[in-house]
VEXMI-159451 format. One line per 5 residues: number of its first residue (from 1); for each residue y, z, x of C-alpha. Coordinates in steps of 0.5 Angstrom, whole numbers, plus 2048, in hexadecimal, padded with zeros to 3 digits. Each point is the difference from the previous one (the first is absolute). Example, Ala and Ser with C-alpha at 12.3 -4.5 7.8 and 13.67 -1.06 7.14 Angstrom:
2
1	7F7,810,819 ~ 807,7FE,802;
//
This chain:
598
1	7DA,82E,744 ~ 805,7FB,7FE ~ 800,7FA,804 ~ 7FD,803,806 ~ 7F9,800,7FE;
6	7FC,7FD,806 ~ 805,803,806 ~ 7FD,807,800 ~ 806,803,7FC ~ 7FC,7FF,7FA;
11	7F9,7FF,7FD ~ 7FC,7FA,800 ~ 800,7FC,7FA ~ 7FA,802,7FD ~ 803,807,7FF;
16	806,7FD,7FD ~ 801,802,7F9 ~ 7FD,7FB,7FB ~ 807,7FF,7FD ~ 803,7FD,806;
21	7FC,7FA,800 ~ 7FF,7FF,7F9 ~ 803,7FB,7FB ~ 803,803,7FA ~ 801,7FC,7FA;
26	805,802,7FA ~ 7FE,7FF,7F9 ~ 805,800,7FA ~ 7FB,801,7FB ~ 804,7FE,7FA;
31	800,7F9,803 ~ 7FA,7FF,804 ~ 7FA,7FF,7FA ~ 800,801,7F9 ~ 7F9,802,7FE;
36	801,801,7F8 ~ 805,7FA,7FF ~ 806,804,7FE ~ 804,7FD,805 ~ 801,806,804;
41	7FC,801,807 ~ 7FB,806,800 ~ 7FB,804,804 ~ 7FA,7FD,7FD ~ 803,7F9,802;
46	801,803,807 ~ 7F9,803,801 ~ 7FD,7F9,7FE ~ 804,7FD,806 ~ 7FF,805,806;
51	7FA,7FB,802 ~ 806,7FB,801 ~ 804,805,805 ~ 7F9,801,803 ~ 7FF,7F9,802;
56	807,7FF,802 ~ 7FF,806,805 ~ 804,805,7FD ~ 7FF,807,803 ~ 804,805,7FB;
61	803,7FF,7F9 ~ 807,802,7FE ~ 801,801,7F9 ~ 807,800,7FD ~ 802,805,7FB;
66	7FA,801,7FA ~ 802,807,7FE ~ 803,801,7F9 ~ 807,7FE,7FF ~ 805,7FD,7FB;
71	800,7FA,805 ~ 808,800,800 ~ 7FF,7FE,808 ~ 7F9,7FE,7FF ~ 7FC,806,801;
76	805,803,806 ~ 802,805,7FA ~ 7FA,804,7FF ~ 7FF,805,7FA ~ 7F9,802,802;
81	7FD,800,807 ~ 7F9,801,7FE ~ 7FF,7FB,7FA ~ 800,7F9,800 ~ 805,7FB,7FC;
86	7FB,7FE,7FB ~ 801,7F8,801 ~ 7FE,801,807 ~ 7F9,804,7FE ~ 7FE,807,801;
91	7FF,806,805 ~ 7F9,7FE,7FF ~ 802,7F9,802 ~ 803,802,807 ~ 7FA,804,802;
96	7FC,7F9,7FF ~ 805,7FD,804 ~ 7FF,805,806 ~ 7F9,7FF,800 ~ 800,7F9,7FF;
101	805,800,806 ~ 7FC,805,804 ~ 7F9,7FC,7FF ~ 803,7FA,804 ~ 803,804,805;
106	807,7FF,7FD ~ 805,806,800 ~ 805,801,7FB ~ 807,803,7FF ~ 804,802,7FB;
111	808,7FF,7FF ~ 803,807,800 ~ 806,800,7FC ~ 803,808,801 ~ 808,7FF,801;
116	800,800,7F9 ~ 7FD,800,7FA ~ 800,7FD,7F9 ~ 805,803,7FB ~ 7FA,801,7FB;
121	7FC,804,805 ~ 7FF,807,7FE ~ 803,803,806 ~ 807,7FD,7FE ~ 7FF,801,7F9;
126	800,807,801 ~ 805,800,805 ~ 805,7FD,7FB ~ 7FE,804,7FB ~ 805,806,802;
131	804,802,806 ~ 7FB,806,800 ~ 7F9,7FD,800 ~ 7FC,801,806 ~ 800,7F9,802;
136	807,7FF,800 ~ 801,800,807 ~ 7FA,7FB,801 ~ 805,7FB,7FF ~ 807,7FF,803;
141	806,803,7FA ~ 807,800,801 ~ 806,802,7FC ~ 805,7FA,7FE ~ 807,7FF,804;
146	806,800,7FB ~ 807,7FC,802 ~ 807,802,7FE ~ 7FF,7FD,7FA ~ 7FA,804,7FE;
151	7FB,7F9,801 ~ 7F9,802,802 ~ 7FD,7FD,807 ~ 7FA,800,803 ~ 7FF,805,806;
156	801,7FB,805 ~ 802,7F9,801 ~ 7F9,7FE,803 ~ 7FD,7F9,7FD ~ 7F9,7FF,7FF;
161	7FB,7FB,802 ~ 800,7FC,7F9 ~ 807,800,800 ~ 805,805,7FD ~ 800,808,800;
166	7FB,804,803 ~ 801,805,7FB ~ 7FF,800,7F8 ~ 803,805,7FB ~ 7FB,805,7FC;
171	803,801,7FA ~ 7FB,806,7FE ~ 802,804,806 ~ 806,7FD,802 ~ 7FF,7FF,807;
176	7FF,7F9,804 ~ 7F9,7FF,804 ~ 7FF,7FC,806 ~ 7FC,7F9,800 ~ 801,7FC,806;
181	7FD,7FA,7FC ~ 800,7FF,7F8 ~ 802,806,7FC ~ 7F9,800,7FD ~ 7FD,802,807;
186	803,807,802 ~ 800,802,807 ~ 7FB,806,802 ~ 803,806,803 ~ 7FC,801,807;
191	804,806,801 ~ 7FC,804,7FB ~ 7FA,802,804 ~ 7FC,801,7F9 ~ 802,7F8,7FE;
196	7FD,7FE,807 ~ 7F9,804,7FF ~ 800,7FD,7F9 ~ 801,7F9,803 ~ 7FB,801,806;
201	7FA,803,7FB ~ 802,7FB,7FA ~ 801,7FA,803 ~ 7FC,800,807 ~ 7FB,805,800;
206	7FD,7FE,7F9 ~ 7FF,7F9,802 ~ 7FE,801,807 ~ 7FB,804,7FD ~ 7FE,7FA,7FC;
211	7FF,7FC,806 ~ 806,7FC,802 ~ 801,7FF,807 ~ 807,802,801 ~ 807,7FD,7FD;
216	806,7FB,800 ~ 805,805,800 ~ 806,7FE,7FC ~ 807,801,802 ~ 7FE,805,805;
221	806,802,804 ~ 805,801,7F9 ~ 7FD,807,7FF ~ 805,804,803 ~ 807,800,7FE;
226	806,802,803 ~ 801,806,7FB ~ 807,800,800 ~ 801,7FA,7FC ~ 806,7FE,802;
231	804,7F9,7FE ~ 7FF,7FB,806 ~ 806,7FB,802 ~ 802,7FB,7FC ~ 7FC,7F9,803;
236	801,7FC,7FA ~ 807,801,7FC ~ 7FE,7FC,7FB ~ 7FB,805,7FE ~ 800,807,7FD;
241	7F9,801,803 ~ 7FF,7FF,808 ~ 7FA,800,804 ~ 7FE,806,803 ~ 7F9,800,804;
246	802,805,805 ~ 800,805,7FB ~ 7F9,7FF,7FE ~ 7FC,7FC,806 ~ 7FD,804,806;
251	803,807,7FD ~ 800,806,804 ~ 7FA,802,7FD ~ 7FC,7FA,800 ~ 7FB,801,806;
256	7FE,807,7FD ~ 7FE,7FD,7F9 ~ 7FD,7FA,804 ~ 7FC,805,804 ~ 7FE,804,7FA;
261	7FD,7F9,7FD ~ 7FC,7FF,807 ~ 7FD,807,7FF ~ 7FE,7FE,7F9 ~ 7FD,7F9,802;
266	7FD,803,807 ~ 7F9,803,7FD ~ 7FE,7FA,7FD ~ 802,7FC,806 ~ 804,7FC,7FB;
271	805,7FA,803 ~ 807,800,7FE ~ 805,7FA,800 ~ 807,802,7FE ~ 806,7FB,7FD;
276	805,802,805 ~ 807,7FC,7FD ~ 807,801,804 ~ 7FD,802,806 ~ 802,7FA,805;
281	800,804,807 ~ 7F9,800,803 ~ 802,807,803 ~ 800,803,7F8 ~ 7FA,7FC,7FF;
286	7FC,803,806 ~ 800,808,7FD ~ 7FC,7FD,7FA ~ 7FA,7FD,803 ~ 7FF,803,807;
291	7F9,803,800 ~ 802,806,803 ~ 806,802,7FB ~ 7FA,800,7FA ~ 804,7FC,7FB;
296	7FE,7F9,7FE ~ 7FB,7FC,802 ~ 805,7FA,7FF ~ 806,7FD,7FD ~ 803,7FA,7FD;
301	806,7FE,803 ~ 804,7FB,7FC ~ 805,7FC,805 ~ 7FB,7FA,800 ~ 7FF,800,7F9;
306	807,801,7FE ~ 803,7FA,804 ~ 804,7FC,7FB ~ 802,806,7FC ~ 807,802,7FF;
311	802,807,800 ~ 7FB,804,7FC ~ 804,803,7FB ~ 806,7FC,7FE ~ 7FE,7F9,802;
316	7F8,800,801 ~ 7FF,7F9,7FD ~ 806,7FD,804 ~ 7FB,7FC,804 ~ 802,7FF,807;
321	7FD,7FA,804 ~ 7FD,803,807 ~ 7FE,7FC,806 ~ 7F9,800,804 ~ 803,804,806;
326	802,805,7FB ~ 7F8,801,7FD ~ 7FE,800,807 ~ 804,805,803 ~ 7FF,805,7FA;
331	7F8,7FF,801 ~ 800,801,807 ~ 805,806,7FF ~ 7FB,803,7FC ~ 7F9,7FE,803;
336	803,803,807 ~ 803,807,7FD ~ 7F9,803,801 ~ 7FE,7FE,807 ~ 800,806,804;
341	7FF,805,7FA ~ 7FA,803,7FC ~ 803,7FD,7FA ~ 7FE,7FA,7FC ~ 803,7FA,7FC;
346	7FE,7FB,7FA ~ 800,7F9,7FF ~ 802,7FD,7FA ~ 805,7FB,7FD ~ 7FE,800,7F8;
351	800,806,7FB ~ 801,801,7F8 ~ 808,801,802 ~ 801,7F9,803 ~ 800,7F9,7FF;
356	7FA,7FC,803 ~ 800,7FF,808 ~ 7FE,7F8,7FF ~ 807,7FF,7FC ~ 804,805,805;
361	7FD,7FE,807 ~ 7FD,7FA,7FF ~ 801,7F9,7FC ~ 7FE,7FF,7F9 ~ 803,7F9,800;
366	7FA,7FC,800 ~ 7F9,802,7FF ~ 7FE,7FE,807 ~ 806,804,803 ~ 7FE,806,7FB;
371	7F9,800,803 ~ 802,7FF,807 ~ 805,806,800 ~ 7FC,804,7FC ~ 7FA,800,806;
376	806,801,805 ~ 802,806,7FC ~ 7F9,802,800 ~ 7FF,7FF,808 ~ 807,804,801;
381	7FD,806,7FC ~ 7F9,801,803 ~ 802,7FF,807 ~ 805,806,7FF ~ 7FF,807,803;
386	7FF,806,7FB ~ 7FC,800,7F9 ~ 800,7FA,7FC ~ 802,800,7F9 ~ 7FF,7FA,7FB;
391	803,800,7F9 ~ 7FC,7FD,7FA ~ 800,7F8,800 ~ 803,800,807 ~ 7FA,7FD,803;
396	800,7FA,7FB ~ 807,7FF,802 ~ 803,801,7F9 ~ 807,7FF,7FF ~ 807,802,7FD;
401	801,7FF,7F8 ~ 802,7F8,800 ~ 808,800,800 ~ 800,7FD,7F9 ~ 7FE,806,7FD;
406	806,803,7FC ~ 802,808,801 ~ 7FD,802,7FA ~ 7F9,7FF,804 ~ 802,806,804;
411	7FD,807,7FE ~ 801,804,805 ~ 805,806,7FF ~ 804,7FF,807 ~ 801,7F8,7FE;
416	802,802,7F9 ~ 805,805,802 ~ 803,7FC,806 ~ 801,7FA,7FB ~ 803,804,7FB;
421	805,803,805 ~ 802,7F9,802 ~ 801,7FE,7F9 ~ 804,805,7FE ~ 805,7FF,806;
426	802,7F9,7FE ~ 800,7FE,807 ~ 7FD,7F9,7FF ~ 7FE,800,808 ~ 7FD,806,800;
431	7FC,7FE,7FA ~ 7FD,7FA,803 ~ 7FF,803,807 ~ 7FC,805,7FC ~ 7FC,7FB,7FC;
436	7FF,7FC,807 ~ 7FE,807,804 ~ 7FB,802,7FA ~ 7FC,7F9,800 ~ 7FF,802,808;
441	7FF,807,800 ~ 7FE,803,7F9 ~ 7FB,805,800 ~ 7FD,7FC,7FA ~ 7FE,7FA,805;
446	7FA,804,802 ~ 7FE,803,7F9 ~ 7FE,7F9,7FD ~ 7F9,800,7FE ~ 7FB,7FF,806;
451	7FD,7F9,800 ~ 7F9,800,800 ~ 7FE,7F9,7FD ~ 804,7FA,7FD ~ 801,800,7F9;
456	806,803,7FB ~ 800,807,802 ~ 7FC,7FE,807 ~ 7FA,805,7FF ~ 805,806,7FF;
461	7FF,801,7F9 ~ 7FD,7FB,7FA ~ 803,7FA,800 ~ 802,801,7F8 ~ 803,807,802;
466	807,801,802 ~ 801,803,806 ~ 805,806,801 ~ 803,7FC,806 ~ 801,7F8,800;
471	7FA,7FD,804 ~ 803,7FC,806 ~ 800,7F8,7FF ~ 7FD,7FF,806 ~ 7F9,801,7FE;
476	7FD,7FC,805 ~ 801,806,805 ~ 7FA,804,7FE ~ 7FA,804,803 ~ 7FB,7FC,7FD;
481	801,7FA,803 ~ 802,803,807 ~ 7FA,804,801 ~ 7FC,7F9,7FF ~ 805,7FD,805;
486	7FF,800,807 ~ 807,7FE,802 ~ 803,805,7FB ~ 805,805,801 ~ 7FB,805,7FE;
491	7FB,7FE,805 ~ 805,800,805 ~ 802,807,7FE ~ 7F9,802,800 ~ 7FE,7FD,807;
496	806,804,803 ~ 7FE,807,7FD ~ 7FA,7FF,804 ~ 803,7FD,806 ~ 805,806,800;
501	7FA,805,800 ~ 7FD,7FC,806 ~ 806,800,804 ~ 803,807,7FE ~ 801,803,807;
506	805,7FA,800 ~ 802,7FF,7F9 ~ 800,806,7FD ~ 802,805,806 ~ 803,7FB,805;
511	807,800,802 ~ 805,7FB,7FD ~ 805,7FC,805 ~ 804,7FB,7FD ~ 802,7FA,803;
516	806,7FB,7FF ~ 803,804,7FB ~ 806,7FB,7FE ~ 7FB,7FA,7FF ~ 802,7FF,7F8;
521	7F9,7FC,800 ~ 7FA,803,804 ~ 7FE,807,7FF ~ 7FD,802,807 ~ 7FD,807,802;
526	7FB,803,805 ~ 7FB,805,7FD ~ 7FD,804,806 ~ 7FA,805,800 ~ 7FF,806,804;
531	7FB,803,805 ~ 802,7FC,806 ~ 7FC,7F9,7FE ~ 807,7FD,7FF ~ 7FD,7FC,7FA;
536	806,7FD,7FC ~ 801,7FB,7FA ~ 805,7FB,7FF ~ 803,7FF,7F9 ~ 804,7FA,7FF;
541	802,7FE,7F9 ~ 805,7FA,7FD ~ 804,803,7FB ~ 803,7F9,7FE ~ 7FE,7F9,7FE;
546	802,7FD,806 ~ 7FA,7FF,806 ~ 802,805,805 ~ 7FE,801,807 ~ 7FE,807,802;
551	800,805,806 ~ 7FB,7FE,806 ~ 7FA,804,7FE ~ 7FD,801,807 ~ 807,803,803;
556	801,804,7FA ~ 7F9,803,801 ~ 800,801,807 ~ 7FA,7FC,801 ~ 7FE,7F9,803;
561	800,7FA,7FB ~ 7F8,800,801 ~ 800,807,7FD ~ 804,7FE,7FA ~ 7FC,800,7F9;
566	802,7FE,7F9 ~ 7FD,806,7FC ~ 803,7FE,7F9 ~ 805,7FB,7FD ~ 803,7FF,7F9;
571	7FC,7F9,800 ~ 7FA,804,800 ~ 7FA,7FF,7FB ~ 7FA,804,7FE ~ 7FC,7FA,800;
576	802,7FD,807 ~ 804,805,804 ~ 806,7FF,803 ~ 804,7F9,7FF ~ 806,7FE,805;
581	804,7FA,7FF ~ 804,801,806 ~ 7FF,804,806 ~ 807,800,802 ~ 804,801,7F9;
586	7FF,804,7FA ~ 800,7FC,7FA ~ 805,802,7FA ~ 7FE,807,7FE ~ 7FA,801,805;
591	7FE,806,804 ~ 7FB,802,805 ~ 7FD,805,805 ~ 7FE,7FF,807 ~ 7FD,806,804;
596	7FE,801,808 ~ 7F9,802,7FE ~ 7FA,7FE,7FE;
//
């Protein structure tokens, strides 16, 4: 399998798993569509928009957490895996959502959060009730350390993802419990086999039996900790707590645990896509996604989407500008790492944890540049090898929150904690850099309510109601206007999703060869299919405001000029096809695809 699908080493295209050629669409339900006008998105609202996703060309819906939760981390703190958070709806609503999707031949996957639970989950409530409770070992408890003066300290010096220690003291049982994220998100102890079986039965089989088609698996490489629980070296002398991902990422038993998950999902033919952080080496990633290893179908690796981030622990929001050549190199690295293997990869540039792509990789300086660059990003994403994932609003070019909005508009626990830490430091430079970084990178940008139409609340909720997050001011960017506009960003995404399927042998499964890696304006690469036909596509994109020359298409494609055919360009319109202003130059933020076949 992998990229060798037409050369005798793999299977024909029509025998590939459905999820390889599928386009997945992530919905953040709190911000998608509010049906009852309480200011919070819900399942009936999502159900009402499935036909919209079908019209766009979506094959699989990914729903971010909807389970019962105190919402300390927007549902990534689950208190009951078999109940639904009441403002979203009910289990019956999930059943309706599943059947509605399936009637339109759309698959559905749920977000599975099993590295940790909420501290309100009955499992943890039992675990913290006493040291002798049978579920005590379902979580990770350790005694305190004391210094020479008798002061109490956590078991290790590890720093968590949301700032502060990974340990919280429990006064009742006089021990600390581990949490890589917020104190309200205690880590499950995957070393305990009874705990693992409960996870498999209560969270996976329960929903698979109800008809879901698989899971996006949160924090998938953090289940196996290094159980010696030792201090890590001091990397930041200014902090009591130190980054320690080597103590919980890709741990000693992780592939054993992931293998068990595979065995749970396999009888259902369910798809799995894991969130794989802190794993920048392809050699470490391959064992997770090799078909013969029987682990995960695919993973999200974050090198591209994290460009511009500072250190994920102390300085995540200390923004670091990057060049186009850096973006090219990372894309090429993760496009090519599966070649010659039986592994598979993903394509994405947005999700619920990052700023908007058009604001980070494009140009929002003017309405014209916004539209042009949003289409170039669409061309980039839809011509890459692997399974494509879109995030809600990406298809209409939704942008980051306006720079003029104050810090009080940021609701995310991570943003709030990092800002509080910066303010507590008293370092004005750090405070300003954190504010600037949040304006570009914060998770809140992706969580602004979806724009369905113009109006005060953009059709997300009734105009006279208050939305849980402030609605973006650029209400002219909305689905209603764009679905009726043959030259819109939405229309271009729809066209490219169809074209991607038509040319799947080249665009989805083809090899990737980067051209002119040091060009800081034009991004060019060749995609080549398999099977001896030498089918090639040349992708050229101008990532600048300046008209720019690009590579000779005939030379890049290895054919005569008479064989070069324009497949599509970002000037394409649904009502009149491709529009080219200059055959020799790419205009500002313009992209094209040429090929050597009819």
